[in-house]
C-alpha positions as CSV (number, residue, x, y, z in Angstrom):
1,X,-16.6,2.5,-16.4
2,X,-18.0,2.1,-19.9
3,X,-17.1,-1.0,-21.7
4,X,-15.9,-0.8,-25.3
5,X,-15.9,-3.3,-28.2
6,X,-13.7,-2.3,-31.1
7,X,-14.4,-3.9,-34.5
8,X,-13.6,-3.5,-38.1
9,X,-12.5,-5.2,-41.3
10,X,-9.3,-7.1,-41.6
11,X,-7.0,-6.4,-38.6
12,X,-8.4,-2.9,-38.0
13,X,-9.6,-3.6,-34.4
14,X,-6.5,-5.4,-33.2
15,X,-4.3,-2.8,-34.8
16,X,-6.1,0.0,-33.0
17,X,-5.9,-1.9,-29.8
18,X,-2.2,-2.6,-30.2
19,X,-1.5,1.1,-31.0
20,X,-3.6,2.2,-28.0
21,X,-1.7,-0.1,-25.7
22,X,1.6,1.2,-27.0
23,X,0.6,4.7,-26.1
24,X,-1.7,4.3,-23.0
25,X,-0.8,0.9,-21.7
26,X,-3.3,-1.9,-20.9
27,X,-6.8,-0.6,-20.6
28,X,-9.7,-2.4,-18.8
29,X,-13.1,-3.3,-20.3
30,X,-12.0,-3.1,-23.9
31,X,-12.2,-6.0,-26.4
32,X,-11.0,-5.9,-30.0
33,X,-12.7,-8.1,-32.6
34,X,-11.4,-8.3,-36.1
35,X,-13.5,-9.2,-39.1
36,X,-11.1,-10.8,-41.6
37,X,-12.1,-11.9,-45.1
38,X,-12.4,-15.5,-43.9
39,X,-15.0,-14.6,-41.3
40,X,-18.8,-14.5,-41.6
41,X,-21.7,-12.5,-40.1
42,X,-22.7,-15.5,-37.9
43,X,-19.1,-15.8,-36.5
44,X,-18.8,-12.1,-35.9
45,X,-22.2,-12.1,-34.1
46,X,-21.0,-15.0,-31.9
47,X,-17.7,-13.2,-31.1
48,X,-19.6,-10.0,-30.1
49,X,-22.0,-12.1,-27.9
50,X,-19.0,-13.7,-26.2
51,X,-17.4,-10.3,-25.6
52,X,-20.7,-9.0,-24.2
53,X,-20.8,-11.9,-21.7
54,X,-17.3,-11.0,-20.6
55,X,-17.7,-7.2,-20.2
56,X,-19.3,-5.3,-17.4
57,X,-22.2,-3.3,-18.9
58,X,-23.4,-1.8,-15.6
59,X,-22.3,1.7,-16.8
60,X,-23.0,1.1,-20.5
61,X,-21.3,-0.2,-23.5
62,X,-20.1,1.4,-26.7
63,X,-19.3,-0.4,-30.0
64,X,-16.7,1.4,-32.0
65,X,-16.6,0.3,-35.7
66,X,-14.7,1.2,-38.8
67,X,-17.2,1.7,-41.6
68,X,-20.8,2.9,-41.7
69,X,-22.9,0.1,-43.2
70,X,-20.2,-2.6,-43.0
71,X,-20.8,-5.9,-41.3
72,X,-19.2,-5.0,-38.0
73,X,-21.4,-1.8,-37.9
74,X,-24.6,-3.8,-38.8
75,X,-24.0,-6.6,-36.2
76,X,-23.1,-4.0,-33.5
77,X,-26.2,-2.1,-34.4
78,X,-28.5,-5.1,-34.0
79,X,-27.0,-6.0,-30.6
80,X,-27.1,-2.3,-29.5
81,X,-30.8,-2.1,-30.1
82,X,-31.5,-5.1,-27.9
83,X,-30.5,-3.4,-24.7
84,X,-30.6,0.2,-23.4
85,X,-27.2,1.8,-22.5
86,X,-25.5,0.5,-25.7
87,X,-24.3,2.9,-28.4
88,X,-22.6,2.4,-31.8
89,X,-20.1,4.9,-33.2
90,X,-18.6,4.3,-36.6
91,X,-15.7,5.9,-38.6
92,X,-13.4,5.7,-35.6
93,X,-9.6,6.4,-35.7
94,X,-6.7,6.2,-33.3
95,X,-7.0,9.8,-32.0
96,X,-10.7,9.3,-31.2
97,X,-10.1,6.0,-29.4
98,X,-7.2,7.4,-27.3
99,X,-9.1,10.6,-26.3
100,X,-12.3,8.7,-25.5
101,X,-10.7,5.9,-23.5
102,X,-9.2,8.5,-21.3
103,X,-12.5,10.4,-20.9
104,X,-14.9,7.5,-20.5
105,X,-14.8,7.3,-16.7
106,X,-18.1,8.6,-15.3
107,X,-19.7,9.1,-18.7
108,X,-23.0,7.5,-19.8
109,X,-23.0,5.8,-23.2
110,X,-25.0,8.7,-24.5
111,X,-22.5,11.3,-23.2
112,X,-19.7,9.2,-24.6
113,X,-21.3,9.2,-28.0
114,X,-21.8,13.0,-28.0
115,X,-18.2,13.6,-26.9
116,X,-16.8,11.1,-29.4
117,X,-18.6,12.8,-32.3
118,X,-17.2,16.2,-31.2
119,X,-13.8,14.6,-30.8
120,X,-14.0,13.1,-34.3
121,X,-14.9,16.4,-35.9
122,X,-12.1,18.2,-34.1
123,X,-9.6,15.5,-34.9
124,X,-10.0,15.6,-38.7
125,X,-7.8,18.4,-39.9
126,X,-4.9,19.1,-42.3
127,X,-1.4,20.5,-42.1
128,X,-2.6,23.7,-43.9
129,X,-5.4,24.2,-41.4
130,X,-3.1,23.6,-38.5
131,X,-0.5,26.0,-39.8
132,X,-3.1,28.6,-40.4
133,X,-4.5,28.1,-36.9
134,X,-0.9,28.5,-35.5
135,X,-0.3,31.7,-37.5
136,X,-3.6,33.1,-36.3
137,X,-2.7,32.4,-32.7
138,X,0.8,34.1,-33.1
139,X,-0.8,37.2,-34.7
140,X,-3.4,37.5,-31.9
141,X,-0.6,37.2,-29.3
142,X,1.5,39.9,-30.9
143,X,-1.2,42.5,-31.1
144,X,-0.7,46.2,-31.8
């Protein structure tokens, strides 16, 4: 099973983890690491390294971060490039996390990345778009 490290600014990672547990229950091989204002790049790097030492990377590892170019993304990227089988995905949200946690069994880190990007694109929508999609489905079902 792929291991996952969640990270983001403030309490982003622990908040996602808490919401995930509320919906899916406890999940193995997932560590959440927050990056509060009082932290530093060196401390975050150390926390990531501690998490890496705890997790089983035999099937790969994915870093899920909040913001492209932010410190959690940069630190994760540096660590990901040090070992094959590690991926970094940024801009995550709760829907993406839930779907991908449920789908990660048997996926390589690369397959996980590709599915997560697809999931992220599919998950970003609006009420107007969803109502339009619902109406289109009803019309197609009615037919002539």
